[in-house]
C-alpha positions in Angstrom: -7.3 153.0 140.2 -7.0 152.0 136.5 -5.9 148.4 135.8 -3.0 149.6 133.7 -1.7 152.0 136.3 -2.0 149.1 138.9 0.0 146.8 136.5 2.7 149.5 136.1 3.1 149.8 139.8 3.3 146.1 140.4 5.8 145.7 137.5 7.9 148.6 139.1 8.0 146.7 142.4 9.1 143.5 140.5 11.8 145.3 138.5 13.2 146.9 141.7 13.4 143.5 143.4 15.0 142.0 140.2 17.5 145.0 140.2 16.5 145.9 136.6 17.8 149.5 136.5 16.5 150.3 133.0 13.0 149.0 133.6 12.6 150.4 137.1 13.8 153.9 136.1 11.6 153.9 133.0 8.5 152.8 135.0 9.2 155.4 137.6 9.4 158.1 134.9 6.1 156.8 133.3 4.3 156.7 136.7 5.5 160.2 137.4 4.1 161.4 134.1 0.8 159.8 134.9 0.7 161.5 138.3 1.5 164.8 136.6 -1.4 164.3 134.2 -3.7 163.4 137.1 -3.0 166.6 138.9 -2.9 168.9 135.9 -5.8 171.3 135.4 -8.1 172.9 137.9 -8.7 169.8 140.1 -7.0 166.4 140.5 -8.7 163.4 138.9 -8.1 159.7 138.5 -7.1 158.7 134.9 -8.9 156.0 133.1 -7.1 153.2 131.2 -7.6 155.2 127.9 -6.0 158.3 129.5 -3.1 156.3 130.8 -2.5 154.8 127.3 -2.5 158.4 126.0 0.2 159.3 128.5 2.2 156.2 127.6 1.9 157.0 123.9 3.2 160.5 124.6 6.1 159.2 126.6 7.0 156.6 123.9 6.9 159.4 121.3 9.3 161.5 123.4 11.7 158.6 123.6 11.6 157.9 119.8 12.2 161.6 119.0 15.1 161.9 121.6 16.7 158.7 120.2 16.7 160.1 116.6 18.0 163.5 117.9 20.8 161.8 119.8 21.6 159.5 116.8 21.8 162.6 114.5 24.1 164.3 117.0 26.5 161.4 117.0 25.6 160.2 120.5 24.8 156.5 119.9 25.0 155.5 123.6 22.3 158.0 124.5 20.2 157.0 121.5 20.4 153.4 122.6 19.2 154.2 126.1 16.2 156.2 124.7 15.4 153.3 122.3 15.5 150.8 125.2 13.2 153.0 127.3 10.8 153.2 124.4 10.8 149.4 124.1 9.9 149.1 127.8 7.0 151.6 127.4 5.9 149.8 124.2 5.2 146.7 126.4 2.3 148.5 128.0 0.8 150.0 124.8 -1.8 148.3 122.7 -0.8 146.5 119.5 0.4 149.1 116.9 -1.5 149.4 113.7 0.3 148.6 110.4 0.1 151.0 107.5 -2.5 148.9 105.7 -4.9 149.1 108.7 -4.4 152.9 108.9 -5.1 153.2 105.2 -8.3 151.1 105.7 -9.5 153.3 108.6 -8.8 156.5 106.7 -10.7 155.2 103.6 -13.7 154.3 105.7 -13.6 157.8 107.4 -13.4 159.5 104.0 -16.4 157.6 102.8 -18.3 158.2 106.0 -17.9 162.0 105.8 -18.2 162.2 102.0 -15.0 164.2 101.9 -13.6 162.6 98.7 -14.4 165.5 96.5 -13.5 168.3 99.0 -9.7 167.7 98.9 -7.4 168.9 101.7 -10.1 171.2 103.1 -11.8 168.0 104.6 -8.6 166.9 106.5 -10.0 168.2 109.8 -13.2 166.3 109.4 -11.5 163.0 108.5 -8.8 163.4 111.3 -11.6 164.0 113.8 -13.1 160.6 113.0 -9.9 158.7 112.6 -8.0 159.9 115.7 -10.3 158.4 118.4 -10.1 155.1 116.6 -6.3 154.9 116.5 -5.5 156.6 119.9 -2.4 154.9 121.4 -2.2 152.4 118.5 -0.7 154.6 115.8 1.5 157.7 115.5 -0.6 160.8 114.7 2.0 161.9 112.0 1.6 158.6 110.2 -2.2 159.0 110.2 -2.1 162.6 109.0 0.3 161.6 106.2 -2.1 158.8 105.1 -5.1 161.3 105.2 -3.1 163.8 103.1 -2.2 161.1 100.6 -5.8 159.9 100.2 -7.3 163.4 100.0 -4.5 164.9 97.9 
């Protein structure tokens, strides 16, 4: 079992004992998503820590998007709940990259591929190099926006 999944399970047990409803329900939801990812596909497999971080990043993104949708719809109580769940999930994600660090990685990738003169046609090449470096540490939309800015 991956160390991160083990930590999630032990934290779930602790939150249930502490009667922390928000944390325990969020961790249950995350562990369920991890289990679904493990059994997806043709045969079941054990997820590595990197795979678990990917699932956590996806779940955190869902919470952020739901919070903004609820806020736009005038449902602040539901938006607050989604934001609180995203904060619980963020405790298990690696340190998030700031925009300067993302810009630095994108610049290095553009130099590595020699894509500076190609313009937007080289976006796929650059994203292919940057994405594995930022997986779980930055939102893909923010990375894509920075690549567009530097290539455009």
